[in-house]
Backbone atoms as SQL, in Angstrom:
CREATE TABLE atoms (id INTEGER PRIMARY KEY, chain TEXT, resi INTEGER, resn TEXT, atom TEXT, x REAL, y REAL, z REAL);
INSERT INTO atoms VALUES
  (1, 'A', 1, 'UNK', 'N', -8.438, -7.113, -27.173),
  (2, 'A', 1, 'UNK', 'CA', -7.383, -6.827, -26.307),
  (3, 'A', 1, 'UNK', 'C', -5.946, -7.566, -26.676),
  (4, 'A', 2, 'UNK', 'N', -5.331, -6.807, -26.361),
  (5, 'A', 2, 'UNK', 'CA', -3.847, -6.614, -26.104),
  (6, 'A', 2, 'UNK', 'C', -3.156, -7.262, -25.451),
  (7, 'A', 3, 'UNK', 'N', -1.886, -8.059, -25.400),
  (8, 'A', 3, 'UNK', 'CA', -1.715, -8.249, -23.932),
  (9, 'A', 3, 'UNK', 'C', -0.907, -7.435, -23.292),
  (10, 'A', 4, 'UNK', 'N', -0.734, -6.160, -23.874),
  (11, 'A', 4, 'UNK', 'CA', -0.366, -5.374, -23.041),
  (12, 'A', 4, 'UNK', 'C', -1.083, -4.746, -21.937),
  (13, 'A', 5, 'UNK', 'N', -2.829, -4.683, -22.452),
  (14, 'A', 5, 'UNK', 'CA', -3.505, -3.718, -21.635),
  (15, 'A', 5, 'UNK', 'C', -4.507, -4.957, -20.728),
  (16, 'A', 6, 'UNK', 'N', -3.467, -6.352, -20.511),
  (17, 'A', 6, 'UNK', 'CA', -4.471, -6.729, -19.417),
  (18, 'A', 6, 'UNK', 'C', -3.344, -6.733, -18.419),
  (19, 'A', 7, 'UNK', 'N', -2.004, -6.230, -18.698),
  (20, 'A', 7, 'UNK', 'CA', -0.453, -6.228, -17.657),
  (21, 'A', 7, 'UNK', 'C', -1.297, -5.227, -16.029),
  (22, 'A', 8, 'UNK', 'N', -1.770, -5.677, -15.035),
  (23, 'A', 8, 'UNK', 'CA', -1.767, -4.909, -13.919),
  (24, 'A', 8, 'UNK', 'C', -1.042, -4.365, -13.331),
  (25, 'A', 9, 'UNK', 'N', -1.163, -2.969, -12.803),
  (26, 'A', 9, 'UNK', 'CA', -0.755, -2.418, -11.886),
  (27, 'A', 9, 'UNK', 'C', 0.202, -3.735, -10.847),
  (28, 'A', 10, 'UNK', 'N', 1.695, -3.805, -10.781),
  (29, 'A', 10, 'UNK', 'CA', 1.770, -4.641, -10.014),
  (30, 'A', 10, 'UNK', 'C', 2.366, -5.777, -10.330),
  (31, 'A', 11, 'UNK', 'N', 2.225, -6.489, -11.581),
  (32, 'A', 11, 'UNK', 'CA', 1.923, -7.979, -12.218),
  (33, 'A', 11, 'UNK', 'C', 3.822, -8.042, -12.907),
  (34, 'A', 12, 'UNK', 'N', 3.663, -8.925, -13.243),
  (35, 'A', 12, 'UNK', 'CA', 4.850, -9.560, -13.356),
  (36, 'A', 12, 'UNK', 'C', 5.090, -8.419, -14.485),
  (37, 'A', 13, 'UNK', 'N', 6.008, -8.196, -15.196),
  (38, 'A', 13, 'UNK', 'CA', 6.716, -7.486, -16.377),
  (39, 'A', 13, 'UNK', 'C', 6.441, -7.949, -18.210),
  (40, 'A', 14, 'UNK', 'N', 6.707, -9.627, -17.518),
  (41, 'A', 14, 'UNK', 'CA', 6.682, -10.463, -18.277),
  (42, 'A', 14, 'UNK', 'C', 6.099, -11.685, -18.000),
  (43, 'A', 15, 'UNK', 'N', 4.925, -11.856, -18.233),
  (44, 'A', 15, 'UNK', 'CA', 4.309, -12.638, -17.505),
  (45, 'A', 15, 'UNK', 'C', 4.460, -14.470, -17.902),
  (46, 'A', 16, 'UNK', 'N', 4.513, -14.863, -18.975),
  (47, 'A', 16, 'UNK', 'CA', 4.661, -15.556, -19.163),
  (48, 'A', 16, 'UNK', 'C', 6.176, -16.387, -18.251),
  (49, 'A', 17, 'UNK', 'N', 7.174, -15.915, -19.009),
  (50, 'A', 17, 'UNK', 'CA', 8.752, -16.103, -18.350),
  (51, 'A', 17, 'UNK', 'C', 8.375, -16.212, -17.083),
  (52, 'A', 18, 'UNK', 'N', 8.095, -14.682, -16.345),
  (53, 'A', 18, 'UNK', 'CA', 8.558, -14.593, -14.669),
  (54, 'A', 18, 'UNK', 'C', 7.562, -15.711, -14.343),
  (55, 'A', 19, 'UNK', 'N', 6.894, -16.081, -14.737),
  (56, 'A', 19, 'UNK', 'CA', 5.268, -16.873, -13.943),
  (57, 'A', 19, 'UNK', 'C', 6.114, -18.389, -13.812),
  (58, 'A', 20, 'UNK', 'N', 6.854, -18.751, -14.792),
  (59, 'A', 20, 'UNK', 'CA', 7.185, -19.758, -15.886),
  (60, 'A', 20, 'UNK', 'C', 8.314, -19.994, -14.656),
  (61, 'A', 21, 'UNK', 'N', 9.288, -19.070, -14.202),
  (62, 'A', 21, 'UNK', 'CA', 10.385, -18.876, -13.640),
  (63, 'A', 21, 'UNK', 'C', 9.973, -19.498, -11.835),
  (64, 'A', 22, 'UNK', 'N', 9.214, -18.584, -11.205),
  (65, 'A', 22, 'UNK', 'CA', 8.183, -18.701, -10.484),
  (66, 'A', 22, 'UNK', 'C', 8.072, -20.001, -10.072),
  (67, 'A', 23, 'UNK', 'N', 7.243, -20.514, -10.880),
  (68, 'A', 23, 'UNK', 'CA', 6.549, -21.554, -11.016),
  (69, 'A', 23, 'UNK', 'C', 7.931, -23.225, -10.694),
  (70, 'A', 24, 'UNK', 'N', 8.630, -22.675, -11.297),
  (71, 'A', 24, 'UNK', 'CA', 9.617, -23.594, -11.061),
  (72, 'A', 24, 'UNK', 'C', 10.574, -23.685, -9.945),
  (73, 'A', 25, 'UNK', 'N', 11.006, -22.456, -9.131),
  (74, 'A', 25, 'UNK', 'CA', 11.549, -22.853, -8.166),
  (75, 'A', 25, 'UNK', 'C', 10.186, -23.183, -7.307),
  (76, 'A', 26, 'UNK', 'N', 9.357, -22.427, -7.221),
  (77, 'A', 26, 'UNK', 'CA', 8.520, -23.323, -6.247),
  (78, 'A', 26, 'UNK', 'C', 8.425, -25.250, -6.132),
  (79, 'A', 27, 'UNK', 'N', 8.071, -25.338, -7.555),
  (80, 'A', 27, 'UNK', 'CA', 8.847, -27.102, -7.366),
  (81, 'A', 27, 'UNK', 'C', 9.518, -27.799, -6.905),
  (82, 'A', 28, 'UNK', 'N', 11.038, -26.384, -7.125),
  (83, 'A', 28, 'UNK', 'CA', 11.929, -27.177, -6.211),
  (84, 'A', 28, 'UNK', 'C', 11.818, -27.054, -5.225),
  (85, 'A', 29, 'UNK', 'N', 11.426, -26.041, -4.406),
  (86, 'A', 29, 'UNK', 'CA', 11.419, -25.614, -3.143),
  (87, 'A', 29, 'UNK', 'C', 10.354, -27.336, -2.148),
  (88, 'A', 30, 'UNK', 'N', 9.256, -27.295, -2.946),
  (89, 'A', 30, 'UNK', 'CA', 8.612, -28.269, -2.722),
  (90, 'A', 30, 'UNK', 'C', 9.186, -29.572, -3.079),
  (91, 'A', 31, 'UNK', 'N', 9.585, -29.938, -3.587),
  (92, 'A', 31, 'UNK', 'CA', 10.570, -31.335, -3.892),
  (93, 'A', 31, 'UNK', 'C', 11.488, -31.607, -2.423),
  (94, 'A', 32, 'UNK', 'N', 11.814, -30.338, -2.495),
  (95, 'A', 32, 'UNK', 'CA', 13.180, -30.270, -0.960),
  (96, 'A', 32, 'UNK', 'C', 12.348, -29.325, 0.119),
  (97, 'A', 33, 'UNK', 'N', 11.678, -29.704, 0.978),
  (98, 'A', 33, 'UNK', 'CA', 11.675, -29.367, 2.060),
  (99, 'A', 33, 'UNK', 'C', 12.622, -28.600, 2.993),
  (100, 'A', 34, 'UNK', 'N', 12.438, -27.031, 3.658),
  (101, 'A', 34, 'UNK', 'CA', 13.647, -27.184, 3.907),
  (102, 'A', 34, 'UNK', 'C', 14.933, -25.941, 3.600),
  (103, 'A', 35, 'UNK', 'N', 14.522, -26.349, 2.199),
  (104, 'A', 35, 'UNK', 'CA', 15.423, -25.279, 1.127),
  (105, 'A', 35, 'UNK', 'C', 14.955, -24.158, 0.987),
  (106, 'A', 36, 'UNK', 'N', 15.896, -22.892, 0.930),
  (107, 'A', 36, 'UNK', 'CA', 15.173, -21.712, 0.917),
  (108, 'A', 36, 'UNK', 'C', 15.523, -21.483, -0.557),
  (109, 'A', 37, 'UNK', 'N', 14.084, -21.019, -1.003),
  (110, 'A', 37, 'UNK', 'CA', 14.397, -20.358, -2.475),
  (111, 'A', 37, 'UNK', 'C', 14.419, -19.224, -2.829),
  (112, 'A', 38, 'UNK', 'N', 14.721, -18.920, -3.594),
  (113, 'A', 38, 'UNK', 'CA', 15.081, -16.830, -4.019),
  (114, 'A', 38, 'UNK', 'C', 14.512, -16.983, -5.383),
  (115, 'A', 39, 'UNK', 'N', 13.837, -15.812, -5.315),
  (116, 'A', 39, 'UNK', 'CA', 12.643, -15.623, -6.551),
  (117, 'A', 39, 'UNK', 'C', 13.570, -14.139, -7.426),
  (118, 'A', 40, 'UNK', 'N', 13.706, -14.439, -8.467),
  (119, 'A', 40, 'UNK', 'CA', 14.910, -13.739, -9.224),
  (120, 'A', 40, 'UNK', 'C', 13.801, -12.230, -9.885),
  (121, 'A', 41, 'UNK', 'N', 11.782, -13.012, -10.217),
  (122, 'A', 41, 'UNK', 'CA', 11.052, -11.841, -10.181),
  (123, 'A', 41, 'UNK', 'C', 10.590, -10.306, -9.751),
  (124, 'A', 42, 'UNK', 'N', 10.434, -10.068, -10.464),
  (125, 'A', 42, 'UNK', 'CA', 10.085, -8.651, -9.540),
  (126, 'A', 42, 'UNK', 'C', 8.437, -8.154, -10.108),
  (127, 'A', 43, 'UNK', 'N', 7.982, -8.192, -8.666),
  (128, 'A', 43, 'UNK', 'CA', 6.321, -7.908, -8.834),
  (129, 'A', 43, 'UNK', 'C', 6.265, -6.884, -7.363),
  (130, 'A', 44, 'UNK', 'N', 4.883, -6.139, -7.973),
  (131, 'A', 44, 'UNK', 'CA', 5.207, -5.168, -6.619),
  (132, 'A', 44, 'UNK', 'C', 3.331, -5.264, -6.490),
  (133, 'A', 45, 'UNK', 'N', 2.869, -6.064, -5.798),
  (134, 'A', 45, 'UNK', 'CA', 1.674, -6.423, -4.956),
  (135, 'A', 45, 'UNK', 'C', 0.774, -5.208, -4.603),
  (136, 'A', 46, 'UNK', 'N', -0.239, -4.576, -4.181),
  (137, 'A', 46, 'UNK', 'CA', -0.758, -4.415, -3.414),
  (138, 'A', 46, 'UNK', 'C', -0.681, -4.597, -1.680),
  (139, 'A', 47, 'UNK', 'N', -0.696, -4.326, -0.579),
  (140, 'A', 47, 'UNK', 'CA', -0.312, -4.355, 0.710),
  (141, 'A', 47, 'UNK', 'C', -1.810, -5.499, 0.737),
  (142, 'A', 48, 'UNK', 'N', -1.902, -5.903, 1.728),
  (143, 'A', 48, 'UNK', 'CA', -0.343, -6.602, 2.448),
  (144, 'A', 48, 'UNK', 'C', 0.816, -7.560, 2.178),
  (145, 'A', 49, 'UNK', 'N', 0.611, -7.808, 1.017),
  (146, 'A', 49, 'UNK', 'CA', 1.629, -9.274, 0.380),
  (147, 'A', 49, 'UNK', 'C', 2.230, -8.296, 0.344),
  (148, 'A', 50, 'UNK', 'N', 3.606, -9.395, 0.627),
  (149, 'A', 50, 'UNK', 'CA', 5.214, -8.991, 0.326),
  (150, 'A', 50, 'UNK', 'C', 5.329, -9.069, -1.152),
  (151, 'A', 51, 'UNK', 'N', 6.722, -8.631, -1.313),
  (152, 'A', 51, 'UNK', 'CA', 6.485, -9.192, -3.563),
  (153, 'A', 51, 'UNK', 'C', 7.437, -10.602, -3.987),
  (154, 'A', 52, 'UNK', 'N', 7.196, -11.524, -2.825),
  (155, 'A', 52, 'UNK', 'CA', 7.131, -13.157, -2.716),
  (156, 'A', 52, 'UNK', 'C', 5.969, -13.311, -3.086),
  (157, 'A', 53, 'UNK', 'N', 5.356, -13.053, -1.702),
  (158, 'A', 53, 'UNK', 'CA', 4.012, -13.475, -1.983),
  (159, 'A', 53, 'UNK', 'C', 2.792, -12.992, -2.858),
  (160, 'A', 54, 'UNK', 'N', 3.463, -11.684, -3.545),
  (161, 'A', 54, 'UNK', 'CA', 2.426, -11.298, -4.266),
  (162, 'A', 54, 'UNK', 'C', 2.862, -11.957, -5.695),
  (163, 'A', 55, 'UNK', 'N', 4.750, -12.774, -5.566),
  (164, 'A', 55, 'UNK', 'CA', 4.555, -13.443, -7.376),
  (165, 'A', 55, 'UNK', 'C', 4.489, -14.893, -7.396),
  (166, 'A', 56, 'UNK', 'N', 4.168, -15.086, -5.719),
  (167, 'A', 56, 'UNK', 'CA', 3.579, -16.941, -5.791),
  (168, 'A', 56, 'UNK', 'C', 2.128, -16.571, -6.384),
  (169, 'A', 57, 'UNK', 'N', 1.420, -15.097, -5.909),
  (170, 'A', 57, 'UNK', 'CA', -0.806, -15.096, -6.262),
  (171, 'A', 57, 'UNK', 'C', 0.346, -15.450, -7.427),
  (172, 'A', 58, 'UNK', 'N', 0.764, -14.797, -8.072),
  (173, 'A', 58, 'UNK', 'CA', 0.274, -14.327, -9.916),
  (174, 'A', 58, 'UNK', 'C', 0.417, -15.000, -10.537),
  (175, 'A', 59, 'UNK', 'N', 1.761, -16.111, -9.706),
  (176, 'A', 59, 'UNK', 'CA', 1.870, -17.893, -10.258),
  (177, 'A', 59, 'UNK', 'C', 0.249, -18.163, -10.240),
  (178, 'A', 60, 'UNK', 'N', -0.047, -18.754, -9.199),
  (179, 'A', 60, 'UNK', 'CA', -0.852, -19.681, -9.116),
  (180, 'A', 60, 'UNK', 'C', -2.131, -20.051, -9.498),
  (181, 'A', 61, 'UNK', 'N', -2.753, -18.095, -8.810),
  (182, 'A', 61, 'UNK', 'CA', -4.116, -17.800, -9.213),
  (183, 'A', 61, 'UNK', 'C', -4.136, -17.269, -10.521),
  (184, 'A', 62, 'UNK', 'N', -4.932, -17.552, -11.139),
  (185, 'A', 62, 'UNK', 'CA', -5.258, -16.772, -12.666),
  (186, 'A', 62, 'UNK', 'C', -7.095, -17.109, -12.700),
  (187, 'A', 63, 'UNK', 'N', -7.368, -16.705, -14.271),
  (188, 'A', 63, 'UNK', 'CA', -9.046, -16.598, -14.097),
  (189, 'A', 63, 'UNK', 'C', -9.861, -17.687, -13.633),
  (190, 'A', 64, 'UNK', 'N', -8.566, -19.459, -13.796),
  (191, 'A', 64, 'UNK', 'CA', -9.900, -20.581, -13.726),
  (192, 'A', 64, 'UNK', 'C', -9.421, -20.662, -12.264),
  (193, 'A', 65, 'UNK', 'N', -9.233, -19.999, -11.481),
  (194, 'A', 65, 'UNK', 'CA', -8.564, -19.980, -9.634),
  (195, 'A', 65, 'UNK', 'C', -9.269, -19.490, -8.987),
  (196, 'A', 66, 'UNK', 'N', -10.062, -20.561, -8.405),
  (197, 'A', 66, 'UNK', 'CA', -10.874, -19.229, -7.202),
  (198, 'A', 66, 'UNK', 'C', -9.640, -19.015, -5.864),
  (199, 'A', 67, 'UNK', 'N', -10.224, -17.486, -5.746),
  (200, 'A', 67, 'UNK', 'CA', -9.527, -16.739, -4.383),
  (201, 'A', 67, 'UNK', 'C', -10.487, -16.401, -3.841),
  (202, 'A', 68, 'UNK', 'N', -10.194, -17.001, -2.060),
  (203, 'A', 68, 'UNK', 'CA', -11.502, -16.195, -1.083),
  (204, 'A', 68, 'UNK', 'C', -9.927, -15.407, -0.370),
  (205, 'A', 69, 'UNK', 'N', -10.404, -13.832, -0.847),
  (206, 'A', 69, 'UNK', 'CA', -9.689, -12.780, 0.183),
  (207, 'A', 69, 'UNK', 'C', -10.758, -12.326, 1.377),
  (208, 'A', 70, 'UNK', 'N', -9.870, -12.070, 2.243),
  (209, 'A', 70, 'UNK', 'CA', -10.293, -11.596, 3.679),
  (210, 'A', 70, 'UNK', 'C', -10.987, -10.304, 2.950),
  (211, 'A', 71, 'UNK', 'N', -12.090, -10.329, 4.078),
  (212, 'A', 71, 'UNK', 'CA', -12.921, -8.752, 4.004),
  (213, 'A', 71, 'UNK', 'C', -11.323, -7.155, 4.067),
  (214, 'A', 72, 'UNK', 'N', -10.659, -7.466, 4.757),
  (215, 'A', 72, 'UNK', 'CA', -9.465, -6.050, 4.899),
  (216, 'A', 72, 'UNK', 'C', -8.564, -6.290, 3.297),
  (217, 'A', 73, 'UNK', 'N', -8.015, -7.806, 2.925),
  (218, 'A', 73, 'UNK', 'CA', -7.352, -7.702, 1.918),
  (219, 'A', 73, 'UNK', 'C', -8.012, -7.404, 0.519),
  (220, 'A', 74, 'UNK', 'N', -9.776, -7.118, 0.589),
  (221, 'A', 74, 'UNK', 'CA', -10.224, -7.383, -0.695),
  (222, 'A', 74, 'UNK', 'C', -10.562, -5.932, -0.550),
  (223, 'A', 75, 'UNK', 'N', -10.413, -4.776, 0.787),
  (224, 'A', 75, 'UNK', 'CA', -10.888, -3.503, 0.366),
  (225, 'A', 75, 'UNK', 'C', -9.064, -2.450, 0.332),
  (226, 'A', 76, 'UNK', 'N', -8.906, -3.920, -0.036),
  (227, 'A', 76, 'UNK', 'CA', -7.030, -2.928, -0.141),
  (228, 'A', 76, 'UNK', 'C', -6.971, -2.101, -1.490),
  (229, 'A', 77, 'UNK', 'N', -5.979, -0.627, -1.511),
  (230, 'A', 77, 'UNK', 'CA', -5.849, 0.446, -2.190),
  (231, 'A', 77, 'UNK', 'C', -5.577, 0.047, -3.226),
  (232, 'A', 78, 'UNK', 'N', -5.372, -0.955, -3.692),
  (233, 'A', 78, 'UNK', 'CA', -5.247, -1.237, -5.338),
  (234, 'A', 78, 'UNK', 'C', -5.923, -0.512, -6.379),
  (235, 'A', 79, 'UNK', 'N', -5.687, 0.016, -7.253),
  (236, 'A', 79, 'UNK', 'CA', -6.271, 0.505, -8.159),
  (237, 'A', 79, 'UNK', 'C', -7.049, -0.638, -9.565);
């Protein structure tokens, strides 16, 4: 399986570097509560997630991380 075939619709175009960038931004904001961070990556997750929450989910959730989805979200129209 190639790396290209593992990219899902709405995911990062360059998963390694974009996830690292989001993670650095998250850690910086967690270390400085009250600071508003900006994400420079582009993600188009399925509704109802927005771009920022989708980028955070792509960064922190992987095949080793269990994720609970509400019934409404688990039935989203994502392909």
